[in-house]
N, C-alpha and C positions, 0 to 999 in steps of 0.2 A: 624596529618590529623582528621578530622573528616569525620567517617565510616560511619555516619549516613546523611552524605549532598551529595545528587549527583547533578552532573552539567549535565547538558542535549544541546550538540549543536545544534542549528537549521538550517535547512538548508533554512527554511524560520517559520515565526511563524505560528503555525497551522491553518487550517482552517477545523473544521470537516464538515459547511458546506459546503465547496465544492469542497475535494478531499476524499479519502480512505486515503491516506497517514495520510491526516490532524485528520482524526479518529482516525489513529492507536496512534499519537502519543498521544493524551490526553488519550485514552485510556491507553497507559503505565503510565504518568503521575500519574492520578489518582490511579492505580497499585500501584508505588511507596510512593504515600501519604498516602493510606489506612494501608500502613506497617509502617506509623509513620518516613519515611524521608521525610529530607529536600530538595525542590526541589527548584533548581536554572535554569533557564530557558534564554540560551543566543543566540543570532543569528545578523548577520550583515544586516540581507534581513531587508527591510522598509514593516512596519506594513500595513494591507490595514481597511478597515471600517471592514471585516469582520473576521478580526483577534480574536481566541479566547480570552477572559479576563483570563489569567491562573493566573491574581491578585485575581481575586476572589474567586478561589478556595484556597488558600494560597501558592500558587508559588511566588516567586523575579522574576522579569525579568530583563535584561541586557543588553542592547545595545552594541555590539560590532564592531568593524573593524577589515577587512583583513589585512594582511602584517604591523601588527600596536604591536610593542613590548608592548603596555598597557594592552594587553591579558594577558600577562606574570604575573603582578602586578596584575593583576585579578586574576589567579590563585592560586597566592601565597596568598592573602587574606583570600580567601575564602579555600583555602585547601581542595576539596570534599575529599572523599573514594572511589565515582563513577563518571567517565566523559562517559557520553553516548555521541556518534555521530552518528547523524542523518543522517544516506548515507556515502556511501563511501567517498562522495569529503570531506565531512568535517572532516572525520578522514585525509583526505592528505592536508587540509588545519591546520588543530589545530594539530593532532598529536604528531607532534615532538615538541611542546610549552610545552604540558601535559608533557611527558615524560623528559623534563629538568625540569620541575617544579613541577610538583606532580610524580615522578616515582614508589610510591606504591600504588596508586590510581588506580581500579580497570577499564580498557579499554572497555566500549561494545560498538558493533555498531549494527544499526539497519539498515537493510540495506533495510528495508521495500520490492524489489523486487529484483532478480539478475537483476540489468541494461544491462549487458555484454549477458543474454538471451533472453531480451526483444528487446536490440538489432540488434541481430545474427537475430532472426525472422523476423525484419523491414527490413534488407538488403537481406536476401531471397525472400521477396515478392516483394523487388521493383527490383529484376533480375530473379522474376518471375522461381524460380527455389524452389524445395522444403526444408525445412529446416532439416539440416543432422548436428549433432555433432561439426561435424569437424568446424562446423559457429562457434562455440564458442567459439574460442582460437584466439581472438584477442588481440588488444592493450586495448580496455576499459574492457574485461577480466583480463588481466595482472595487471592493477589498482586495479581492486576491489580487486579479490582475494587477492594481495600484501596488501591491508587494512586489509583481514578477519584475514591473516596471522598475522600481527602485533598488532591485539586487543586479548585481552583475552578469549573474547567471541563474535559471532557473531550471530543478534537474525534472526531466519528464519519462514517466514511466512506461507510457503508453504514445504507439502513433497516433492513434486517433485523437487523443489530447493534443499532439504535438500540432494536428491539422487542423484543430477546430482553433486553439491560440492564434495561427498563423491566418488562417483564413475569415473566422469570425471576429476576433480582436482585434485583428493587425500587428499583432507583436513582430517586432525585429526578429527573423530565424538568429541573428548573432545572440539574444537573449539566453535562448534557450535548447536544452543538450535532451538529446534522448538516452536516458539510461534507463534500461529493463533493469529486470530482478539478474543476481550475478549468480550463478548455476555453476555446479560441479556438471561437468558432459559426463553422460551414464556410456560406463563400458560394457563390454562383452561379460565382466564377473558379475559386474550391480544387474545385468540383467538375467544372467542364472540361477541366481540369487534369491529371485521374486517367487511368492508364493505361485503355484500354477493356478488357473482355470478352477480346477475340482476342490482344491484345498481354499478356496473362497468362499464364505457365505455371507448371503445379505446384501442389500443397499447401504450405501453410508452419507452423511452429510457432515460437516463441520464446519463451526464457525464461530467470530468472538461475537456474544450475543448483546454486549456494550454497542455493537454495532448494526446501525438500524437495519440498513439490507438483509443481514444475515435473520435477524427475530423476523421477517415481512416475509423470508424466504420457507424458514423452522412454518410458517401458520401456512400458506401453501402449498407444503409438503403434505402438512394432517388434514386438511381440508378439501383439496382439491386432487390432488396427486395420487397420492399414497390408495385411496379408496377404489381408485380406479385402476391400480399395479395391483392391489391387493386381490380384485376379482381375475384377473390372469394369473395372477401366480399366488393362491391363497398359503403357501407354505413359507414365503418370504419373511424376512424380516428388514425392517429399519433402524439403521445405528444413528444414533444421533449425536456426535461429541462436540463441546464447547465451551471454552471460558467466559466468564461470570453470567453462568446459567442463573438465572434468577428465578423466584418462586412461580409465577407465572410461566418459563420457560418449563421446567420439572413438574409441572402438574399436565404438559400434554403426554408422559407418558404412559401408557396403554395397553398389559403385555395381552392381552384377548386381541388387542390389533397389529399383534406383535411392532407397535411401536414405542421404541427401545429410549429413555433419555439417557444419559451416562456421565454429563456434564463435562467437566475436563479430560481431555486427551494427557495421560503423562507422557507419552511422544506421541505427536499427529500424524506423524510418515505410518510408524508401526500401524495406530490403530486403523488407519485407511487402508493400509496392505492386506489388512486379515478378511475385507469384504470384496464383492464383485465388481462394483457399480457405485460411483461418486452421484449424487443426486442433487443439482443446484437449479432450481427454475428461479433464479434471481429476476426478480423485475422492475428493479429499479438499481444503479449503481454508476461507478468510474472505474478507472484505473485498471490496474491489473491484477486478478483474481488468486491470491498463494494458494487456496486450497486448490486449484488444478494444476499446479507446477509442485506441491506437494503429491498429488496425484498423479501426476505423471512421471515422478520421481520413481516412484514403486509401483507403476504398471499398472496402476487400477483404472482404468477407462470413465469417462464420465459423460453425461448427459446434463447440456445445460442450455440456457437461451442465448440469442444472440447478443442480448448485454453482457450475459456469463464471458462469453466467449472472445468478446469485442477485444480487438487488438492482440489477441495471440497468436493467431498462426498465420498472419503473413502471406495470407492465399494458401496454406499447408493446409492438409486435410485434418480437421478434428481427432482428437483421439475417443470417441465413442458418437455422440450426435449431440443436433442441434436442434430445437424446436421451441416453436413460441406458443404455439395452440397448446394448452394443457391435454388436452385429449390425444393428442400426436405426441407429445412427451411423455406422456405414460407407455401409448404404444411402444415406442423405438424403446421407452428403457427395459419393458418388458421381453421385448425380443433382442436387444444385445444382452440382457440377461441372459438368457438360452441359448444362444447360439456362439459355441466355443470359437469357430473360423472368423466369424466376425465381430470377435471379441480379440481377439489375439492381433486382428490386424488393426484395432483402434489401438488397442497399446503400443504397436509399433509405431504409429501414427505422435504417440505421445512421445518415442526415442527422439525419432527425425525433429518436432518441436524444439523439446531442451536442450538439444544441440545445436542445431542449427539457429535457434532463435534467441535462447539464454543462455549458452556457455560463456560463464564470465573470460576466457580467456579473448573471445572475440573482442570484448567492451574495455578491460581496463586499461591498458597499454594506451588506446586511442582516448579513452577520457582524460589519465591523466597529462599527456600532449596537449589536449584542449588546453588543462589549467594554466600550464606551463607557457603558453601561446599567448594566453588572455591574461596571465603575471606580466609579460613582456611588454604587453601594451596598454594597460589598464586604465591608464590616463586618457589616450586615446577611444579607447572603448566607450567612458562614460562621457567622451564629450560628445562623441556619436548617439547617444542615448540620452539626448536634451532631454524627451518626456521624461522619462526619470530625475533627472533634476530638477525638472519641475515640481515632482511630485515631493522628492525628497526637502525642497525648500517650502513646500506650502503645509503637506500630511505630516512631516516628521514634529513641523512646529506644534499642531494642533495635538498629534497623540504627546508630543514632548508636557504639554502644559495640562493637558488631562491627566498624565502621570505625574506630574509634580504636586498637582493640588490634590491627588488624593493620597500621596506622602504627606503634604501637610496635614492634611485630615487625622493620618495616621500618627503622626507625634503625641506624645503625651502633652 
């Protein structure tokens, strides 16, 4: 086993220009490379023209196939010391093969966000019911929690989700690790280079439209929020950027309403920096929203909901306004747009959040120390996680034989 070799099994090839998930994955890759690890990234997904060029930064790329015994041969060849699964679905599909061929490899799950939390909130919204904790206990939750238990460590991006896992699902704290976005701290030079209040025009929203919460947020903006803001500031424009804008997204463009759909942004942060306020009336979701990190990095205050800002402030003041009532949301957005003093204070709040909550220097060393300590006592750690062993014994077997059955069906 090569202890300094990590295999990352990606749900997709990362696209940091398209989604926060892509940004997160590239940050993890850079972290392991900076600590001397050899990184191999494998995915069964097709690449797009927007996929990050991992080879350019020294990562080996490997295309793999679902339900293919060739993956076992590949595992034997590289014999990694760590295997990182990109979301629980990848652990379900490949975890049993890793266990079979590389039983001593540390298995890490990067959850990105708790899918069961996001899905439960979405279902509650569809039913026009308030979300409550009982909504969490779904079949999706059973799958996701099982994957967390089968792994040696799961990376959680939100402190709220850390709390949910421990209090609602009774997950042993030794199995989960809080690792937020790893951002460069903002310097005085960065701040001086920002566009000034007077140089910025209009409101902005940005998001990958393959992600259901973003599509839903866009509809809320179009039908409920923007009409109210336009009554208060008739000359203002709303600029919408986002990867994978389908026809149903593009058809919302309306020049008369000053509602502009631009499609994919060549540079998300540059696009956000041209506008005065980021609007994001997010109604459901989970994790931490990359759009707000991008906005703070370029000095753009944001108006969002409680769900939107969840877990981001740690008790600090938000870089803008938070309102769940959409009439109040619109009032706050219009007021912030026109009040330079209030706007500048919101901007400074964002600086503090980035530097104190997401500065990567505060997390990288501690995380790598945790990995080394876990590696030194991996056998004992697994023995203490007996429920994980039970799930490996039963669940891995069922997944294994389903996969073998599919592979057999595919044979000519």
